[in-house]
Structures are given as structure tokens and as C-alpha cells.
N, C-alpha and C positions, 0 to 999 in steps of 0.2 A: 206800723201805726195805723189804726182804723180811721175811716173818714169821720170828721166831725158832723154834727147835725147841720151846721151852716153849709158845709161842703156837699152833703147829701141833698140839701134843698137846691143848691146850685146845679148839681148834676141832674136832679129830677126836672128842673126847669129847662135845662138844655135838651132833654129828651122830647120836649114839646115842639121843638123846632124840627122842620124837615131837614134831613141830611142830604136830600137830593135837589133842593131848590133854594136859592138865595133870595128868591122873590116872595117868600112866605114868612111874614113876621108874626109876632104875638103881642098882645097888649095885656098887661097885668093891671087890673083895676084896683087901685089902692083902697077904695072904700068897700069892695066886696071880696077881694082875694084874701087868702090866708096870709097873716102878717109875715110868716116865714118865707112865703113866696115873694111878697113885695120886697122884703129885705134882700132876698137872693137876687132878684132882678137888679136892684140897685148895686149890689156888689159886683155882679157880672158886668154892669156898665162901667164901674170904676176900674175893673180889670181889663177893659177894652174888648170884651167879647160880644157885647150887644150895643146897638147904636143909641138907645134911649134908656133912661133910668127905669122906665116901666116896660121894658122889653124892646119893642121895635124890631129891627132886623139884625141878623148876625153880621159881625165884622168878618174879615177874612180869617182872623185868629179864632173867632167864635165858630165859624163854619168848620174849621179843622178840628176843633175840640169836640164839636157836636158829632162829627163823623166818628171820632174815637169813642165817645160815650155810647153811640149806637152799636159800634162793634163790640164793646165790652158787654153790653146788655145781650147782644146776640149770642155771644159765647156762653155767658152765664145761664141763658135760657135753654141752651141746647142740652140734649140728653145724652 
């Protein structure tokens, strides 16, 4: 089963977080960000992956998932 657009938005948002530092957060500005990104941040917060509905910092689970997302991208980008 392929990823849904919502899941792709969530995965794309997770790629914006550093996989090497838990001290770097992001802020999704509701009035200027793409609505899909705003919704993705809210869903990630509800799932317990980020600390705030507008991004914030990764939770331990979010940090683990971000590491996996970065690994998948690395494999897919390799030749």
C-alpha cells in the first residue's frame, strides 16, 4: 500500500528535523506555511512525535522515527 498524501507530508516534515541533535526544533508558522505542513505538524503532535502542535522539538519516539526517515532517504538516494 503506497503512502497517503498526509503520510508523505508527515515524513517530509520529519526530514526537517536534525537526526543528530535533540536540541534543534522547528516552528511551523500557521499563517505562512503550506496548509498541508501545518496539518502534518498537528498530526505528528497528536501521535506523540513532536512536543508542540506547530512543531517544537522531537519526542524520544519522534527522534527514533526521524532517524529511520533519514536512513530511508539515504538508501533511496544512493546509486
